[in-house]
C-alpha positions in Angstrom: -6.9 -13.7 -3.3 -6.9 -10.4 -5.3 -7.7 -7.3 -3.3 -11.0 -5.8 -4.5 -11.7 -2.2 -5.1 -13.6 -0.2 -2.5 -16.7 -0.1 -4.7 -16.6 -3.8 -5.2 -16.7 -4.4 -1.5 -20.3 -3.0 -1.3 -21.6 -5.9 -3.4 -19.8 -8.6 -1.4 -21.9 -11.0 0.8 -21.1 -11.0 4.5 -19.3 -14.4 4.3 -17.0 -12.9 1.6 -16.3 -9.9 3.7 -15.4 -12.2 6.6 -13.0 -14.2 4.5 -11.3 -11.1 3.2 -11.0 -9.7 6.7 -9.4 -12.9 7.9 -7.0 -13.0 5.0 -5.9 -9.4 5.8 -5.5 -10.2 9.5 -8.6 -8.2 10.6 -11.4 -9.1 13.0 -14.1 -10.9 11.0 -16.9 -11.2 13.6 -18.2 -7.7 13.4 -21.6 -6.6 12.2 -21.8 -6.3 8.4 -21.7 -2.5 8.3 -18.8 -2.3 10.7 -16.9 -5.0 8.9 -17.3 -3.2 5.6 -16.2 0.1 7.2 -13.1 -1.6 8.8 -12.2 -3.2 5.5 -12.5 0.0 3.6 -10.4 1.8 6.1 -7.7 -0.9 6.1 -7.5 -0.9 2.3 -7.3 2.9 2.1 -4.5 2.9 4.7 -2.6 0.2 2.8 -3.0 2.1 -0.5 -1.8 5.3 1.2 1.3 3.5 2.6 2.1 2.0 -0.8 1.9 5.5 -2.4 4.2 6.9 0.2 6.7 4.1 -0.3 6.7 4.7 -4.1 7.2 8.5 -3.5 10.1 7.8 -1.2 11.7 5.5 -3.7 11.4 8.1 -6.4 12.8 10.9 -4.2 15.8 8.7 -3.2 16.5 8.0 -6.9 16.4 11.7 -7.8 18.6 12.5 -4.8 21.1 9.9 -5.9 21.1 11.3 -9.4 21.6 14.8 -8.0 24.6 13.7 -5.9 26.3 12.1 -8.9 26.7 15.6 -10.3 28.8 16.7 -7.4 31.2 13.7 -7.3 34.1 13.0 -9.5 33.2 10.5 -12.2 35.5 7.8 -10.7 33.8 8.1 -7.4 30.2 8.3 -8.6 30.6 5.0 -10.5 31.9 3.2 -7.5 29.5 4.7 -5.0 26.3 4.5 -7.0 
């Protein structure tokens, strides 16, 4: 199941919200307004985590590239 955008969630029927919550491992027996709020919070949190992971991967790559400048060529090829 593709993860919908936050705006799309507003148009979902209650049963669809429940199915999505179950597939994400969240409680699905909440009132509709609370279920919608919980889903939005979960999706925002996951998106934030994903962005942080991407930023960490990028910073590690730039750090690795910076370190290559300080090592002799023979070592930088074998280490990186």
